[in-house]
C-alpha positions in Angstrom: -52.0 17.0 11.8 -49.9 14.6 13.8 -45.8 15.1 13.6 -43.1 13.1 15.1 -41.0 16.1 16.1 -37.3 16.0 17.7 -37.9 18.9 19.8 -40.6 19.8 21.4 -41.3 23.5 19.9 -42.6 22.9 16.4 -44.4 24.8 14.0 -46.5 23.1 11.5 -47.1 25.0 8.1 -49.5 23.7 5.1 -48.1 24.2 1.8 -50.8 23.9 -0.2 -49.9 26.1 -2.7 -47.2 24.4 -4.4 -46.0 27.6 -6.4 -43.6 28.4 -3.6 -42.4 25.0 -3.7 -41.8 24.1 -7.3 -37.9 22.6 -8.5 -36.4 21.2 -11.3 -36.2 17.6 -12.0 -32.8 16.6 -11.6 -30.8 13.2 -12.4 -29.5 11.5 -9.4 -26.5 9.4 -9.4 -23.8 8.1 -6.9 -20.5 8.9 -5.8 -19.2 5.5 -5.0 -19.0 6.3 -1.5 -21.2 5.6 2.1 -23.2 3.3 0.6 -24.6 5.6 -2.1 -27.3 3.7 -4.4 -26.5 4.0 -8.1 -29.3 6.2 -9.9 -28.5 7.3 -12.8 -31.6 8.2 -15.6 -33.7 5.5 -14.1 -36.2 5.7 -11.1 -35.6 4.3 -7.3 -38.7 3.6 -5.4 -39.6 5.3 -2.7 -38.8 3.5 0.7 -38.1 3.9 4.5 -34.4 4.9 5.1 -33.6 6.4 1.9 -31.1 9.5 3.0 -30.1 12.8 1.4 -27.7 15.6 2.1 -29.9 18.2 1.9 -33.8 19.0 1.6 -33.2 20.1 -2.1 -32.1 16.7 -3.0 -34.9 15.0 -1.1 -37.2 17.1 -3.4 -35.4 16.5 -6.1 -35.3 12.8 -6.1 -38.9 12.5 -5.5 -39.7 14.8 -8.4 -37.5 12.8 -10.5 -39.4 9.5 -9.6 -42.4 11.0 -10.1 -42.2 12.5 -13.9 -40.4 8.7 -14.4 -43.8 7.2 -13.0 -46.4 10.1 -14.6 -47.4 12.5 -11.5 -46.6 15.3 -10.2 -45.4 16.5 -6.6 -46.0 19.6 -4.3 -44.8 19.8 -0.9 -48.2 19.4 1.7 -46.5 20.8 5.1 -43.6 22.1 6.6 -42.1 22.0 9.8 -40.0 24.6 11.5 -38.8 25.0 14.8 -39.8 28.1 16.8 -36.5 29.0 18.0 -34.4 29.7 14.7 -37.0 28.6 12.1 -35.2 26.2 10.6 -37.0 23.4 8.5 -36.8 19.8 10.1 -39.5 17.7 8.2 -41.7 17.8 5.4 -44.5 16.0 3.6 -44.1 16.0 -0.3 -47.2 14.3 -1.7 -49.0 14.0 -5.4 -50.0 16.8 -7.0 -53.8 15.0 -6.8 -53.6 14.8 -3.2 -56.4 16.1 -1.6 -59.3 18.6 -2.8 -59.4 21.8 -3.6 -61.2 24.4 -1.2 -64.8 25.3 -2.4 -65.2 28.8 -3.5 -68.5 30.9 -3.5 -67.8 32.1 -7.2 -69.8 31.9 -10.4 -66.9 30.5 -12.5 -65.2 27.6 -10.7 -62.3 25.3 -12.3 -63.4 21.7 -12.6 -62.2 19.5 -9.5 -58.5 18.3 -10.6 -57.6 16.7 -7.4 -58.6 13.2 -6.4 -57.3 12.8 -2.7 -54.5 10.8 -3.9 -52.6 9.1 -0.4 -49.3 8.9 -2.5 -46.7 10.5 -0.5 -42.9 10.6 1.2 -42.3 12.1 4.7 -38.8 13.3 5.2 -37.4 14.5 8.1 -33.9 16.0 9.2 -31.9 13.5 11.7 -29.6 15.1 14.2 -26.1 13.8 12.1 -27.5 16.2 9.4 -29.1 14.2 6.4 -32.6 13.9 5.5 -34.2 10.8 6.1 -37.7 9.0 4.2 -39.9 8.3 7.5 -42.9 7.5 5.6 -44.1 6.1 2.0 -47.3 5.5 1.1 -46.7 4.7 -3.0 -49.9 3.5 -4.1 -52.1 6.2 -6.1 -55.7 6.2 -7.0 -55.7 7.6 -10.2 -54.2 6.7 -13.4 -50.7 8.3 -14.2 -49.0 8.9 -17.5 -45.7 9.1 -17.8 -45.7 11.0 -21.3 -47.7 13.8 -20.3 -45.8 14.2 -16.7 -43.4 16.9 -18.1 -46.6 19.7 -18.0 -47.0 19.0 -14.5 -45.8 22.3 -12.5 -43.1 20.7 -10.8 -41.6 19.5 -14.0 -41.3 22.4 -15.4 -38.2 24.4 -16.0 -37.9 27.4 -13.6 -37.7 31.0 -15.1 -35.3 33.1 -14.2 -38.0 35.3 -11.6 -38.4 32.5 -9.6 -37.9 32.2 -6.1 -35.6 29.2 -6.5 -33.0 29.4 -9.3 -30.8 26.5 -10.5 -27.3 26.5 -9.8 -25.6 27.7 -13.1 -23.4 24.9 -13.4 -26.9 22.3 -12.7 -28.2 21.2 -15.8 -31.1 19.1 -15.5 -29.3 16.1 -16.5 -26.0 16.5 -15.0 -26.6 17.5 -11.0 -25.6 15.2 -8.8 -28.0 14.0 -5.8 -26.4 11.7 -3.5 -29.2 9.0 -2.0 -28.1 6.9 0.7 -29.7 3.6 1.6 -29.5 2.9 4.8 -30.3 -0.2 6.8 -33.7 1.0 8.0 -35.0 -0.1 4.3 -35.3 -3.7 5.7 -36.3 -2.8 9.4 -38.7 -0.7 7.8 -40.7 -3.2 6.1 -42.5 -2.1 2.6 -42.8 1.6 4.0 -46.2 1.8 4.9 -46.2 1.4 8.8 -46.1 3.9 11.4 -41.9 5.0 12.0 -40.8 4.7 15.3 -38.0 7.6 15.6 -36.0 6.3 18.5 -35.7 3.1 17.5 -34.1 3.8 13.8 -31.7 6.8 15.7 -30.4 3.6 18.0 -30.5 1.2 15.1 -28.4 3.4 12.8 -26.2 4.4 15.7 -25.7 0.8 16.7 -24.7 0.3 12.9 -21.7 2.8 13.1 -19.8 1.2 15.9 -18.2 -1.7 17.1 -20.7 -4.4 18.8 -19.1 -4.5 22.1 -20.1 -7.2 24.7 -19.1 -6.4 28.4 -15.4 -6.7 29.2 -14.4 -6.0 25.2 -13.4 -2.5 25.9 -11.1 -3.7 29.1 -9.9 -6.3 26.9 -8.5 -4.0 23.9 -7.3 -1.4 27.1 -5.2 -3.8 28.7 -3.8 -5.8 25.3 -2.7 -1.9 24.3 -1.0 -1.1 27.3 0.6 -4.4 27.9 2.1 -4.0 24.1 3.5 -0.7 24.6 5.3 -1.5 27.8 7.0 -4.3 25.8 7.4 -2.9 22.4 8.5 1.1 21.7 7.1 0.6 18.1 4.1 -0.6 18.9 1.0 1.8 17.1 -2.6 1.4 17.5 -5.1 4.2 16.3 -8.8 4.5 17.1 -11.8 5.6 15.3 -14.3 7.5 17.3 -17.8 9.5 16.3 -18.8 12.6 18.1 -20.8 10.6 21.1 -17.1 8.9 21.8 -18.2 5.9 20.7 -15.9 3.6 19.0 -16.3 2.5 15.7 -12.9 1.0 14.4 -9.4 -0.2 15.8 -6.3 -0.3 13.9 -3.0 -1.8 15.4 0.3 -3.0 14.6 3.7 -3.8 16.5 6.9 -3.1 15.2 7.7 -6.5 14.1 4.5 -6.3 11.5 5.4 -2.8 10.8 9.5 -3.7 10.1 8.4 -7.3 8.0 6.3 -4.9 5.6 9.7 -3.3 4.4 10.7 -6.6 3.4 7.8 -8.7 2.4 5.1 -5.7 1.4 5.0 -5.9 -2.2 2.0 -8.0 -2.3 -0.4 -8.3 0.2 -3.5 -10.2 0.9 -6.4 -8.4 2.7 -8.4 -10.9 4.9 -11.7 -10.4 6.0 -13.0 -13.7 6.7 -14.4 -13.1 10.1 -16.6 -10.8 8.8 -18.1 -12.5 6.0 -18.5 -15.9 8.3 -19.8 -14.1 10.6 -17.7 -14.4 13.5 -18.3 -12.5 16.7 -15.0 -10.7 16.4 -15.3 -8.1 13.8 -11.4 -9.1 12.9 -9.6 -8.3 9.7 -6.4 -8.4 9.2 -3.7 -8.0 6.4 -1.5 -10.6 5.2 2.1 -10.8 3.7 4.5 -13.8 2.6 8.0 -14.2 4.1 11.3 -15.9 2.8 10.1 -19.4 4.2 6.7 -19.2 2.1 5.0 -18.4 5.5 2.3 -16.1 6.1 3.2 -13.2 8.2 0.7 -10.8 9.9 1.3 -7.0 8.5 -1.4 -5.4 10.7 -4.9 -6.4 12.7 -8.3 -4.2 12.8 -11.8 -4.2 14.1 -14.2 -2.7 12.3 -17.8 -1.6 12.6 -19.2 -3.3 9.6 -18.2 -4.4 5.8 -18.8 -0.6 5.0 -17.0 2.0 2.4 -16.9 4.3 5.5 -14.9 1.7 7.8 -12.8 0.1 5.3 -11.5 4.2 4.1 -10.4 4.7 7.7 -8.6 1.2 8.0 -7.0 1.2 4.9 -5.7 4.8 5.4 -4.9 4.1 9.0 -2.7 1.1 7.7 -1.2 3.2 5.1 -0.1 5.7 7.4 1.5 3.1 9.4 3.4 1.6 7.0 5.3 5.3 6.7 2.8 5.8 3.5 4.2 3.0 1.1 1.4 1.4 -0.6 1.9 -2.5 -1.9 2.1 -3.3 -5.5 -0.5 -5.7 -6.0 -3.5 -6.5 -3.0 -5.6 -9.7 -3.0 -8.8 -9.6 -1.4 -12.1 -11.5 -1.2 -14.9 -10.7 -3.9 -16.5 -7.3 -2.2 -17.7 -4.0 -4.0 -16.9 -1.8 -1.3 -13.4 -3.0 -1.0 -13.0 -2.5 -4.7 -14.3 1.3 -4.1 -11.8 2.0 -1.3 -9.1 0.1 -2.5 -9.4 2.4 -6.2 -9.3 5.5 -3.9 -6.7 4.7 -1.4 -4.3 2.2 -3.5 -4.9 3.8 -6.8 -1.6 2.3 -8.3 -2.0 -1.1 -6.7 -3.4 -4.0 -8.8 -6.1 -5.1 -7.1 -7.1 -9.0 -7.5 -10.0 -11.3 -6.1 -8.5 -14.8 -4.6 -9.9 -16.9 -7.2 -9.9 -19.9 -4.6 -12.1 -17.8 -2.4 -14.7 -17.7 -5.2 -14.4 -21.3 -6.1 -15.5 -21.7 -2.4 -18.6 -20.2 -3.3 -19.8 -22.0 -6.2 -21.9 -24.8 -3.9 -23.5 -21.8 -2.4 -24.2 -19.8 -5.3 -24.7 -22.9 -7.7 -26.2 -25.6 -5.2 -29.3 -25.0 -6.7 -28.5 -26.4 -9.9 -28.5 -30.3 -10.8 -25.2 -30.0 -12.3 -23.6 -28.0 -9.7 -20.7 -30.4 -9.7 -20.1 -30.9 -13.4 -20.2 -27.0 -13.6 -17.5 -26.5 -11.2 -15.5 -28.6 -12.9 -15.9 -26.9 -15.9 -14.8 -23.5 -14.7 -11.9 -24.7 -12.7 -10.6 -26.1 -15.8 -11.4 -22.9 -17.7 -9.7 -20.9 -14.8 -7.0 -23.3 -14.2 -5.8 -24.7 -17.3 -6.0 -22.0 -19.8 -3.1 -20.6 -20.6 -4.3 -17.7 -23.3 -7.2 -15.4 -23.0 -9.2 -16.7 -26.3 -9.0 -20.1 -24.7 -10.7 -19.0 -21.6 -13.2 -17.3 -23.4 -14.0 -20.3 -25.5 -13.9 -22.6 -22.4 -16.7 -20.2 -20.8 -18.6 -20.2 -23.7 -18.8 -23.7 -23.7 -19.6 -23.9 -20.0 -22.7 -21.8 -19.8 -24.2 -23.2 -23.4 -23.4 -26.7 -22.1 -25.2 -25.9 -18.7 -27.9 -23.3 -19.8 -26.4 -20.9 -17.1 -25.7 -18.4 -19.7 -28.3 -15.9 -17.9 -27.3 -17.1 -14.2 -26.8 -13.9 -12.3 -23.8 -14.6 -10.1 -21.6 -15.9 -13.1 -22.9 -12.9 -15.2 -20.8 -10.7 -12.5 -18.2 -13.1 -12.2 -17.4 -12.6 -16.1 -17.9 -9.0 -16.0 -14.8 -9.0 -13.5 -12.8 -11.5 -15.3 -9.8 -9.2 -14.9 -9.4 -9.4 -11.3 -9.6 -13.0 -10.8 -8.8 -15.2 -14.0 -4.9 -15.8 -14.1 -4.8 -15.6 -17.9 -5.7 -11.6 -17.2 -2.9 -11.4 -14.3 -0.1 -12.5 -16.1 1.3 -8.6 -15.8 1.2 -8.7 -12.3 3.9 -10.0 -10.1 2.6 -11.9 -7.1 5.8 -12.9 -5.3 4.6 -16.2 -4.3 1.2 -14.8 -3.2 -0.6 -15.5 -6.3 -4.2 -14.6 -6.5 -4.9 -18.5 -8.0 -3.9 -19.8 -4.6 -5.1 -20.6 -1.2 -4.0 -17.4 0.9 -3.6 -18.6 4.6 -6.8 -17.2 6.4 -6.7 -15.3 10.0 -8.2 -18.7 11.5 -5.5 -20.7 10.4 -3.0 -18.1 11.3 -4.4 -18.4 15.0 -4.3 -22.5 14.7 -8.2 -22.8 14.9 -7.6 -21.1 18.5 -10.4 -18.4 17.8 -14.0 -19.6 16.6 -17.2 -17.9 15.8 -18.3 -17.5 19.4 -14.7 -16.7 20.5 -14.8 -13.0 22.7 -12.5 -10.3 22.3 -11.0 -11.1 25.6 -10.2 -15.0 24.2 -8.9 -13.7 21.3 -6.5 -11.1 23.0 -5.7 -13.8 25.4 -4.8 -16.2 22.6 -3.3 -13.3 20.0 0.0 -13.0 21.4 1.1 -16.5 22.0 -0.4 -17.4 18.5 2.1 -14.6 16.9 5.0 -16.1 18.9 4.5 -19.5 17.6 4.6 -18.1 14.1 7.8 -16.3 14.9 9.5 -19.4 16.5 8.5 -21.0 13.5 10.0 -18.7 11.1 13.3 -18.8 13.4 13.5 -22.6 13.3 13.1 -22.3 9.4 16.2 -19.8 9.5 18.2 -21.8 11.3 17.3 -25.5 9.2 18.2 -23.3 5.8 21.0 -22.0 7.5 22.6 -24.9 8.2 21.5 -27.9 6.2 22.2 -29.1 2.8 19.2 -30.2 0.8 19.8 -33.4 -1.1 19.9 -33.0 -4.7 17.9 -35.0 -7.1 19.2 -34.2 -10.5 22.5 -33.4 -12.4 21.0 -30.4 -13.4 23.3 -27.7 -12.3 20.4 -25.0 -11.7 19.4 -27.1 -8.9 22.9 -27.1 -7.5 22.9 -23.4 -7.8 20.0 -22.6 -5.9 20.1 -25.2 -3.1 23.1 -22.8 -1.9 20.8 -19.8 -2.0 16.9 -20.3 -0.9 15.5 -21.2 1.9 14.4 -24.6 2.3 10.8 -24.7 1.6 11.3 -22.4 -1.8 14.0 -24.4 -2.4 11.7 -27.7 -2.4 9.4 -25.7 -4.8 11.6 -24.7 -7.2 13.2 -28.4 -6.9 10.0 -29.9 -8.1 10.9 -27.5 -11.3 13.6 -29.2 -12.0 12.5 -32.6 -11.7 9.7 -32.5 -13.7 12.2 -30.7 -16.9 12.2 -34.5 -17.8 8.5 -34.7 -18.7 9.4 -31.6 -21.2 10.8 -33.9 -24.2 10.9 -31.9 -26.8 12.5 -27.9 -26.8 12.2 -26.6 -30.6 12.6 -22.6 -31.9 10.3 -22.0 -34.0 10.7 -17.9 -34.9 13.5 -15.4 -34.6 12.7 -11.9 -34.4 15.9 -10.5 -33.0 17.2 -10.1 -30.2 13.9 -12.2 -29.1 13.7 -16.2 -30.2 10.2 -17.5 -29.7 10.7 -21.2 -28.6 7.8 -24.2 -27.9 8.5 -26.4 -25.2 6.1 -30.2 -25.4 5.2 -31.4 -22.1 3.7 -34.7 -21.0 0.7 -33.9 -19.2 -1.9 -36.4 -17.4 -5.0 -37.1 -19.7 -8.1 -38.9 -19.2 -8.4 -41.8 -17.3 -4.7 -42.8 -16.9 -3.7 -41.5 -20.0 -0.8 -39.6 -21.1 -1.6 -36.2 -23.2 0.7 -33.4 -24.3 0.9 -30.1 -24.3 2.8 -26.7 -26.1 4.2 -24.0 -24.0 5.7 -21.2 -25.7 8.6 -19.4 -24.1 10.4 -15.9 -25.2 13.6 -16.2 -24.8 16.3 -12.5 -25.1 19.8 -14.2 -25.4 21.4 -10.6 -25.2 19.6 -9.5 -21.8 19.2 -12.8 -20.8 15.7 -12.7 -20.1 13.0 -15.3 -20.6 9.5 -15.8 -20.2 6.5 -18.7 -20.7 3.3 -18.2 -21.0 2.5 -20.0 -18.1 4.0 -16.7 -16.3 5.6 -19.1 -13.0 7.8 -16.8 -12.5 5.2 -14.0 -11.8 2.9 -15.8 -9.9 5.5 -18.1 -7.6 8.7 -16.0 -7.8 10.9 -18.5 -9.5 11.4 -20.3 -13.1 9.6 -22.8 -14.4 10.3 -26.3 -16.2 9.5 -25.0 -19.2 12.0 -21.8 -18.8 14.9 -24.0 -17.7 14.6 -26.2 -20.8 15.0 -23.3 -23.0 17.7 -21.8 -21.0 19.3 -25.3 -21.0 18.7 -25.3 -24.8 20.9 -22.5 -25.0 23.7 -23.6 -23.1 22.9 -21.5 -20.0 24.7 -22.6 -17.3 23.3 -20.6 -14.2 19.8 -19.0 -13.9 20.3 -15.3 -14.6 20.8 -13.3 -11.3 16.9 -11.4 -12.2 15.3 -14.2 -11.4 17.0 -15.2 -8.2 14.8 -13.1 -5.9 16.7 -11.6 -2.3 13.4 -12.3 -0.5 13.4 -16.2 -1.1 17.5 -16.3 0.1 18.6 -17.9 3.1 20.6 -15.1 4.3 17.9 -12.9 3.9 18.8 -10.0 6.3 15.6 -8.7 8.2 15.6 -6.3 11.2 12.6 -6.4 12.9 12.4 -3.3 14.0 11.3 0.0 12.3 13.4 2.5 11.6 12.5 5.8 11.9 15.3 8.3 10.1 18.1 7.2 12.3 20.4 10.1 10.6 18.1 12.9 11.8 18.6 12.2 15.6 17.6 14.7 18.0 20.5 13.8 20.5 18.5 16.1 23.1 15.3 14.1 22.8 15.5 10.6 24.9 13.0 8.9 23.3 14.4 9.2 19.6 18.1 8.6 21.5 16.4 5.0 23.0 14.5 3.9 19.9 17.6 4.7 17.9 20.1 2.5 20.3 17.5 -0.2 20.5 17.1 -0.3 16.8 21.2 -0.9 16.9 21.4 -3.1 19.5 18.7 -5.8 17.6 21.1 -5.8 14.8 23.6 -7.2 16.7 21.5 -9.7 18.2 20.7 -10.7 14.6 24.4 -11.7 14.2 25.0 -12.8 17.6 21.9 -15.6 17.5 24.1 -17.6 14.6 25.6 -20.1 17.1 26.4 -20.7 20.9 29.5 -18.8 20.3 28.5 -15.7 18.7 25.5 -15.7 21.6 28.6 -15.9 24.7 30.8 -13.4 22.9 27.9 -10.9 22.5 26.7 -11.5 25.7 29.8 -10.7 27.8 30.7 -7.9 25.3 26.9 -6.5 26.2 28.0 -6.8 29.8 31.1 -5.1 29.7 29.2 -2.2 27.7 27.1 -2.1 31.1 30.1 -0.9 33.0 31.5 1.3 30.2 28.0 3.0 30.8 28.5 3.4 34.7 31.4 5.4 33.3 29.9 7.9 31.4 28.5 9.4 28.1 26.5 8.2 25.3 30.0 8.0 22.7 31.0 5.0 25.0 27.8 3.1 24.8 27.9 3.7 20.8 31.5 2.5 20.8 31.0 -0.6 22.8 27.7 -1.1 20.6 29.9 -0.8 17.3 32.4 -3.2 19.4 30.0 -5.9 19.9 29.2 -5.9 16.3 32.6 -6.2 15.1 33.2 -8.8 17.3 29.9 -10.9 16.3 31.2 -10.7 13.0 34.7 -11.7 13.4 33.3 -14.8 15.0 30.9 -15.1 12.1 33.9 -15.5 9.5 35.5 -18.5 11.9 32.3 -20.0 12.0 28.9 -20.3 10.4 27.3 -23.2 11.8 24.8 -23.4 14.5 25.9 -26.9 15.9 23.9 -29.6 16.5 20.2 -29.7 15.3 19.2 -29.7 19.6 20.9 -26.6 19.8 18.5 -24.6 16.9 15.3 -24.4 19.5 17.6 -22.5 21.6 17.8 -19.7 19.2 14.6 -17.7 20.2 15.4 -17.7 23.8 18.9 -16.1 23.1 17.3 -13.8 21.5 15.1 -12.9 23.8 18.1 -13.0 26.2 20.4 -10.7 24.2 17.5 -7.9 23.6 16.6 -7.9 27.4 20.6 -7.3 28.4 20.9 -4.8 24.8 18.5 -2.7 26.6 20.0 -2.2 29.9 22.8 0.0 28.8 20.5 2.1 26.1 17.9 2.9 29.1 21.3 3.6 31.3 22.7 6.0 28.8 19.5 7.7 28.1 18.9 8.3 31.8 22.1 9.8 32.4 22.2 12.2 29.2 18.8 12.6 28.1 18.5 13.9 31.9 15.0 11.5 32.3 14.4 7.6 31.7 12.5 7.4 28.8 9.0 6.2 29.5 7.8 2.7 27.0 4.1 3.6 28.0 3.8 5.7 25.5 1.8 5.8 21.4 4.3 4.8 18.7 
């Protein structure tokens, strides 16, 4: 018998006698990781590519399948290595395989075998899993599930048999890890011959980054460049046992610091993977105080697998000091669902509904009334305020268009609590609502990265793209700080937040104030001390050009000054809606309560984009810690100094003076110099808080860069003299 071997030395053993190889049938089920197939109390058809943790698992799986199909099994042959007697291959066949040897005896038993060809061949792989490498499913005899229990392989083992069941392994409890590899597709129907070398290469490639010539050098060059420029830049690499690169994660100091301000709600973007880009790029995205997207870390992954995602999310969490987000929004993906449940068990995981709606043409395109179904789905999704309203709208849609049995819609409905707004009202999204369109990575890079872009092209455009985002934020900061938006109503709510909120967020809130005029009736309908229920009637667009009205229920607590509308605008968008404002106005409340004025939207929201790694426990003998601490303190001064040209000139002058003080000696003097700069900047800040003419706004970013550079000089000088050596910036954060 011909055997495929991983070792030139082999021993082929014929196990025609099944008494040595009997085992009990155990139920197989999934552990939810590593691509494991769910196989609980139902058979999974054998196929080339199925993998198991052990040989016993492979045997038990095939035995369970045989019992379900109605036949018994036995071990036809086993392969052992000569040097250590390790089993590395076996053929499991139907118990009716072959024919019994004829014996010269007066009373021979009747022939029960039929030469049945059904079998599976399993082999131990180099990474210590057993894989099915050949399958034959057809039998040449009848099978009967009802009588299968009488087959030897399905009988319970007694206490005296060689293979005893584990004490805690009941026949309906024991777990078998069953893995589905990509070889199922590569091997066709499983009946053809199996190329071991091809299979090994196929599996190995599926677990590492698909890199082209020059990609490794591009990654290396970018990481080295960033470490020289940024002392808090961090990157992590995931390598397999052969040293091949599988996954990569990186985040600069700005991303790590920004997470501290805007990390309550995070979107995970995997559109590059789902759209089959050459670059397997994924990213974590937040929302800043201007409503702009902010990058919180990037990664390259080997594939959309549970293994890759677990490594990536843990790397990101480690980089962000172990603080998970309150809510995370992703595309609809089973692997992501399992991973987030494991890595962020307390975070609310939601699907982006706009991404789901984008898939409607693809999933329902074959239906005649696809457009009508999409409109009905959108109406059920965005126009319902209560759970029962959504349920009614969904039922009407699937009944009217006859799509009750559509598989994709069924799975959507089963997961409705993750993407339908009426089920997400208890979750705070701080403006990054799952109901809205999240800016994708491609939009962040202004469309410069397309499907055929190489990694080298990507890293060449990466920094300029991020710099555009930083410049845009700096410009919005200056405009918000130094401009007074035009008021459109006499409502004090509008005036109140015009002094507090950034320009973009105020515009969004201002629209709610303007729309208060469409709410023509506010009525108290129920009192349950201290909660009062109001009904607000609003005019809304009707069919055609007509107008209709709708009732919005608003709860108001006069004691705690709390208000909540059924539309839940505050949790979704981060500011109060027109209906809640009408109730406050009805009750004579002149100012919006402080708890509904988020600090993250304020124009004077202070952000120091450098990570703080425990500044209270600085080792004065460690030059790296001294440098990081001084650098962070210097950036605090820079934030104050770029408010205006006057601030800039004063700060630059004192920085120059601090260099002279540093020359005269000591860490204590440089710290005093830094404190002097900050006090001077704050004094100037009390005199003038303007940025001058509009043309000066564009100078803010260059001023920051210049001051940061000047601030680094005394830091490096003092560390070099007091720490005995100049700190190296070419290091991992």
